[in-house]
C-alpha positions in Angstrom: 39.6 -5.4 69.3 36.0 -6.3 69.2 36.9 -8.3 73.0 38.9 -5.4 73.5 36.1 -2.6 73.3 34.1 -4.7 74.9 36.5 -5.3 78.4 37.3 -1.3 78.4 33.6 -1.0 78.5 33.3 -3.5 81.3 36.0 -1.6 83.3 34.1 1.8 82.5 30.7 1.0 83.8 32.3 -1.0 87.0 34.2 2.3 87.4 31.3 4.3 87.9 29.4 1.2 89.7 31.4 1.1 92.3 32.2 4.5 94.1 32.3 3.0 97.5 35.4 1.0 96.5 36.9 -1.3 98.5 40.4 -1.8 98.1 41.4 -3.6 101.0 42.4 -7.3 100.1 42.0 -10.1 103.9 45.3 -11.5 101.8 48.1 -9.3 101.7 49.4 -11.4 98.8 45.6 -10.8 96.8 46.2 -6.8 96.5 46.5 -6.6 92.2 50.0 -4.7 91.0 48.6 -1.0 92.2 50.7 2.2 92.6 50.3 3.7 95.6 52.4 6.9 97.1 54.5 4.3 98.8 55.5 3.6 95.1 58.4 4.7 93.9 58.7 3.5 90.0 57.3 0.5 88.3 60.4 -1.5 88.9 60.0 -0.7 93.1 55.7 -2.0 92.1 57.0 -5.3 91.5 59.3 -4.5 95.3 56.0 -3.5 97.0 54.6 -6.8 95.4 57.2 -8.8 97.4 56.4 -6.9 100.6 52.9 -7.9 100.3 53.8 -11.3 100.2 52.8 -13.0 103.5 56.6 -14.5 103.2 58.0 -11.2 103.7 58.9 -9.4 106.8 57.5 -6.0 106.8 59.7 -3.6 108.2 57.7 -0.9 107.0 55.7 1.0 109.1 54.3 2.2 106.1 53.8 -0.8 104.1 52.2 -2.6 107.4 49.4 0.1 107.3 48.9 -0.4 103.3 48.8 -4.4 104.0 46.5 -4.2 107.5 43.5 -6.3 107.6 39.9 -5.1 106.9 38.6 -4.5 110.6 36.0 -7.2 111.2 34.3 -8.6 110.2 36.0 -9.4 107.1 35.0 -9.3 103.3 32.9 -12.4 102.2 32.8 -11.5 99.1 34.4 -9.0 96.6 34.8 -8.3 93.0 36.0 -6.2 90.5 38.8 -5.2 87.7 42.0 -4.7 88.1 45.1 -4.4 85.2 46.4 -1.3 83.2 46.7 0.6 79.5 49.7 1.4 78.1 50.6 3.1 75.1 54.6 2.6 74.1 57.2 3.6 71.6 61.0 2.3 70.6 63.5 3.2 68.5 66.1 0.7 67.6 64.0 -1.9 69.4 61.5 -4.6 68.4 58.9 -5.0 71.3 57.6 -8.6 70.0 61.2 -10.4 70.6 62.5 -7.7 72.9 66.1 -7.9 70.1 68.0 -4.8 69.0 67.0 -3.5 64.8 69.1 -0.4 64.2 67.2 2.2 62.2 63.4 0.2 63.1 61.0 2.9 64.9 57.9 1.6 66.2 54.5 1.6 68.4 52.0 0.2 70.2 48.9 0.0 72.2 48.8 -2.6 74.8 46.7 -3.9 77.5 45.9 -6.2 80.7 42.0 -6.4 81.2 41.5 -9.2 84.7 37.9 -9.4 86.1 38.1 -10.9 89.7 35.7 -12.7 92.2 37.0 -13.8 95.6 34.7 -15.7 98.2 35.8 -15.8 101.9 32.6 -17.8 102.8 34.3 -19.4 106.0 37.7 -17.9 108.3 39.2 -20.9 106.9 38.3 -21.5 103.1 39.4 -19.0 100.2 37.6 -19.0 96.4 39.2 -16.9 94.0 38.6 -16.8 90.2 40.5 -14.4 87.7 40.3 -13.9 83.6 42.3 -12.1 81.8 42.4 -10.3 78.5 45.6 -9.4 77.3 47.1 -7.9 74.5 48.8 -5.6 71.9 48.3 -3.6 68.7 49.6 -1.3 66.1 52.1 -1.3 63.2 52.4 -4.9 61.8 51.5 -6.0 65.5 49.2 -7.3 66.8 47.8 -10.1 69.5 45.4 -10.9 72.3 44.0 -13.6 74.2 42.0 -14.1 77.3 41.9 -17.1 79.2 41.5 -18.3 82.7 44.5 -16.6 84.7 43.8 -17.5 88.4 41.4 -20.0 89.9 42.4 -21.5 93.3 40.3 -23.0 96.5 42.9 -22.7 99.6 41.5 -24.0 102.6 43.6 -24.4 106.3 42.7 -26.0 110.2 39.5 -23.8 111.4 41.0 -21.4 113.8 45.3 -22.0 113.2 47.6 -20.9 110.9 49.4 -24.5 110.6 48.8 -25.8 107.5 47.2 -24.0 104.4 46.4 -25.8 101.0 45.6 -24.2 97.7 45.1 -25.9 94.8 44.4 -24.6 91.4 45.9 -21.9 89.0 48.2 -19.4 90.7 50.8 -16.9 90.7 53.8 -17.5 92.9 56.2 -15.0 94.4 58.6 -14.6 96.3 61.2 -12.7 98.4 62.6 -9.4 96.0 61.4 -11.8 92.8 65.4 -12.0 91.5 63.8 -16.1 90.7 60.5 -16.3 90.8 57.6 -13.9 90.1 54.6 -12.8 88.4 55.7 -10.6 85.2 52.9 -7.8 85.9 54.7 -5.9 83.4 53.3 -7.9 80.4 50.5 -10.5 80.6 51.6 -12.6 84.1 53.1 -16.0 84.9 51.2 -18.7 86.5 50.6 -22.6 87.1 48.8 -24.9 87.6 49.5 -25.9 91.2 49.5 -27.3 94.5 51.2 -25.2 97.5 51.2 -26.9 100.8 51.5 -24.3 103.8 53.4 -24.8 107.1 53.6 -22.5 109.2 54.7 -24.2 113.1 55.5 -21.1 114.6 54.8 -17.5 114.0 58.3 -16.5 112.6 59.0 -19.8 110.8 56.7 -20.5 107.3 58.0 -23.3 105.3 56.2 -23.1 102.0 55.9 -26.5 99.6 55.1 -26.1 96.1 54.8 -27.6 92.6 52.9 -27.4 89.4 53.5 -27.0 85.2 53.4 -23.8 83.5 50.5 -22.9 82.9 49.5 -21.9 79.5 48.6 -19.0 77.7 50.5 -17.2 80.3 53.9 -18.7 81.0 55.6 -16.9 77.8 55.4 -20.1 76.0 57.6 -22.1 78.9 56.9 -25.6 78.5 57.6 -27.8 82.1 57.0 -27.9 86.2 58.5 -26.4 88.3 58.8 -27.9 91.7 60.6 -27.1 95.7 60.4 -25.9 99.0 61.1 -22.1 100.0 61.2 -21.1 103.9 60.9 -17.9 105.6 62.4 -17.3 109.2 61.5 -13.9 110.7 64.0 -13.3 113.7 62.4 -9.8 113.7 60.2 -7.7 111.8 63.7 -6.0 110.6 65.6 -8.9 110.3 64.8 -11.9 108.3 66.6 -15.2 106.4 65.2 -16.9 103.3 66.5 -20.2 101.9 65.2 -22.3 98.9 65.5 -24.5 96.4 63.5 -25.3 93.2 63.8 -27.8 90.2 62.4 -25.8 87.0 61.5 -28.0 83.5 60.1 -25.0 81.9 62.1 -24.1 78.3 60.0 -23.0 74.7 61.3 -26.7 73.0 62.6 -29.3 76.0 64.8 -32.0 75.3 64.7 -35.2 77.3 66.2 -34.6 81.0 66.8 -31.1 81.1 66.0 -29.7 84.2 67.8 -26.2 86.4 68.2 -27.2 90.2 68.2 -23.3 91.1 69.7 -23.1 94.8 69.2 -19.9 97.0 69.4 -18.3 99.9 68.7 -14.2 100.7 68.8 -12.3 103.7 67.4 -8.6 104.8 68.6 -6.5 107.3 67.2 -2.5 108.4 69.2 -0.6 110.4 67.2 2.2 110.8 67.0 4.4 107.6 69.4 1.9 105.9 68.3 -1.5 104.4 70.3 -4.2 103.1 69.9 -7.4 101.1 72.0 -10.6 100.3 70.9 -13.0 97.8 73.6 -15.6 96.9 71.8 -18.4 93.7 73.8 -21.4 92.8 72.2 -24.0 89.9 72.5 -27.5 88.8 71.0 -29.7 86.7 70.9 -30.7 83.5 71.3 -29.2 80.3 71.1 -30.1 76.4 74.1 -30.1 74.3 73.2 -29.9 70.6 76.8 -31.1 69.6 77.2 -34.4 71.2 72.9 -35.0 71.6 73.3 -35.2 75.2 73.1 -33.4 78.4 75.8 -31.0 79.8 76.0 -31.0 83.3 75.2 -27.1 84.9 77.7 -26.0 87.3 76.3 -21.8 88.2 76.0 -19.0 90.0 74.5 -15.6 90.5 73.0 -13.3 93.3 73.2 -9.5 94.0 73.8 -7.4 96.5 71.3 -4.1 97.4 72.2 -1.7 100.4 69.1 1.3 100.0 69.1 4.6 102.2 65.8 6.3 103.5 66.1 10.1 103.9 64.2 13.3 104.2 65.9 16.3 102.1 63.9 19.9 101.8 61.1 18.1 103.4 61.2 15.9 101.4 61.0 11.7 101.3 63.9 10.6 99.2 65.5 7.1 98.5 68.7 6.0 97.4 69.7 2.4 95.9 73.0 0.8 95.3 73.3 -2.4 94.0 75.3 -4.9 92.5 74.5 -8.1 91.1 76.3 -10.8 88.1 74.9 -13.8 86.7 78.1 -16.4 85.5 78.5 -16.7 81.8 80.2 -19.5 79.4 82.6 -18.8 76.8 81.2 -21.7 74.9 78.2 -19.9 75.2 79.7 -17.5 72.6 80.9 -19.6 70.3 78.4 -20.1 67.8 76.8 -23.1 66.6 79.3 -24.8 68.6 77.7 -23.3 71.7 77.3 -24.7 75.3 75.7 -23.2 78.1 76.5 -25.3 81.3 78.4 -22.5 82.8 75.7 -19.9 82.2 73.1 -18.5 84.4 69.7 -18.4 84.1 66.5 -16.8 85.9 64.3 -16.1 83.1 61.1 -16.2 85.8 62.3 -12.8 87.7 60.6 -9.8 87.7 63.7 -7.7 89.8 64.0 -4.1 88.9 68.2 -4.6 88.7 67.8 -5.3 85.2 66.3 -2.1 84.8 62.5 -0.8 82.7 63.3 -2.3 79.3 64.4 -5.4 78.8 67.1 -5.4 76.7 68.6 -7.4 79.0 66.2 -9.8 80.0 67.7 -12.2 82.2 71.4 -12.5 84.0 72.1 -15.4 81.3 73.1 -13.1 79.1 72.3 -11.1 75.7 72.0 -11.9 71.9 73.0 -9.0 69.2 72.5 -10.6 65.6 74.3 -13.8 65.7 76.6 -13.1 68.3 76.2 -14.0 71.9 77.8 -12.5 75.4 77.2 -14.9 78.3 76.4 -13.4 82.0 75.7 -10.4 83.2 77.6 -8.1 85.7 74.9 -5.1 86.8 76.1 -2.3 89.2 72.5 -0.2 89.5 72.7 3.6 91.1 68.7 4.6 92.0 67.2 8.0 93.5 63.6 8.7 94.0 61.4 11.7 95.4 58.2 12.3 97.0 57.4 15.5 94.9 54.3 15.7 96.9 51.7 13.7 98.0 50.8 12.0 94.9 53.4 12.6 92.9 56.8 10.6 92.8 59.8 10.9 90.6 62.6 8.1 89.7 66.0 8.0 88.6 67.8 5.1 87.9 71.3 4.2 86.2 72.2 0.5 85.4 75.8 0.0 83.9 75.9 -3.8 82.5 78.9 -5.6 81.6 79.8 -8.6 80.0 81.3 -11.6 81.4 82.0 -13.6 78.3 82.2 -12.5 74.8 83.5 -13.7 71.5 87.2 -12.9 71.4 87.9 -9.9 70.6 84.7 -8.3 71.2 84.0 -5.2 74.2 82.9 -6.8 77.3 80.5 -3.4 77.8 77.0 -3.9 76.7 76.4 -0.3 78.0 74.4 2.0 80.2 70.3 1.8 81.0 68.4 5.5 82.2 65.3 5.4 83.5 62.9 8.3 84.3 60.2 7.4 85.8 56.7 10.0 87.3 54.3 8.7 88.7 50.5 10.3 89.7 48.5 8.2 91.9 45.2 10.3 91.4 43.1 7.8 94.1 44.4 4.7 95.7 42.0 3.4 92.4 43.8 4.9 89.5 47.3 6.2 88.8 49.3 7.4 86.0 52.7 6.3 84.8 54.8 8.5 82.2 58.4 7.0 81.7 61.1 7.7 79.4 64.5 5.4 79.5 67.7 5.6 77.4 69.6 2.4 76.5 73.3 4.0 75.9 75.1 0.8 73.5 78.4 -0.1 74.4 81.4 -1.7 72.5 79.3 -5.0 72.0 76.5 -3.6 70.7 78.9 -2.1 68.1 80.8 -4.9 67.4 78.2 -7.8 67.1 76.1 -5.2 64.5 78.3 -2.7 63.4 75.7 0.0 64.4 75.8 2.6 67.1 72.6 3.5 67.4 71.1 3.8 71.1 67.8 2.6 72.0 65.1 4.9 73.3 61.8 3.6 75.0 59.1 5.8 76.2 55.3 4.8 77.4 52.5 6.6 79.4 50.2 3.9 81.2 46.5 3.5 83.5 46.7 1.3 86.5 43.6 0.8 87.7 41.9 -1.9 90.5 38.3 -0.9 91.0 36.5 -3.4 93.2 33.1 -3.9 95.9 33.1 -5.8 98.8 30.1 -7.0 100.9 31.5 -7.7 104.4 30.8 -11.5 106.6 28.3 -10.9 109.2 29.5 -11.5 112.7 29.1 -15.1 114.7 25.7 -15.0 116.1 24.3 -13.1 113.2 22.3 -13.2 110.3 24.6 -14.9 107.8 24.9 -14.3 103.9 25.2 -11.5 101.9 23.6 -7.9 102.9 20.8 -6.3 101.4 22.8 -3.5 100.0 26.6 -4.0 99.3 29.2 -1.5 101.2 
């Protein structure tokens, strides 16, 4: 707690010192998880982060404006601190391992504080250092850790976008983060990695990447991730992305296990209507504890989303309809004889389609006590409205259905409802208040004997406070100015 108090005090001092805060980064991917008036909820914060990535097309003029590069000259040096402070409470659930726990109530205070430094000495060289303090306390829970979160050097050919090489500790986020995202609601996800970006034309970009899961911010996973992600933008409103990853990340890996992930993602926008379709297939090897060998993986998943923006009663509204699924395996429900070769897994996802509560963490399934439901179908309906320029409200429902369950069990997992109110104090500070409720279905009653629903609420302050120094134009003096802007 002493270290936590130090970080909070440091954040307060920086907020006072940075009265002229600079919020734009030269690289849109460096914009941390910040809530603005464009954000519909924490879930849409993750979606907007995906749009912030250079891999994404930018169909929304508001997003284009948000991500616009700073006026020439760009900054030479930028320093600041970002993160969140959150108080949360839950009933019939355990927060440390996200498990169903009837008649248990708990609460905790959670923090994530990330001081950072960006140095851009030239147009073709970026240096990024970012630490992180993360932890929580409350009741019998206590955890804290402090370490380097990101530290990388990125260089590209002078005056060209053809090649760019990024080396060091870094995040990966691609597409809608259905497969791979940085988990900003908790402690993040990082890799000690190398990424080579090849961009032969403005419309085509190919990323080649590989690296190790970076402790201590990898959720306990050990192993490596490698792959390729290609993006082709036919226009600002139409794009297709093709990717393949090989992932060995597991908490207790066995020899020869790996999961190969193959996906295609298409996005299109027709006026106020946006459509996204992403089918995914998985192959590879998974350990079979019964035989002591490895089984062949054969699994599939994906999602289809349709969103509509409209103006009703002079207020901006957004509606979302979505269907998502991950294949299941009947053998995964057999307890000690379980096998998982047909079970779809996306543990590194940041998708908003699974809701805010983390009751359903990924599309592989869920365990309640000693029983497992394998494979998930997810039906989502969402609505958001800008009540004022700085105040937004969203309501989202997710109905979950299992693909495979033990004999005699219900496939009905339940209905999650999420209600989120977001107030943007300014570009650098936002407050989010939320209440989520999971109406447990028949599977929970069959597996645990309890009819108890899960309730979860939180209040969160998000911040990003920074200061930047501009780079002088060519022909003028270079270096740090005598007074920061």
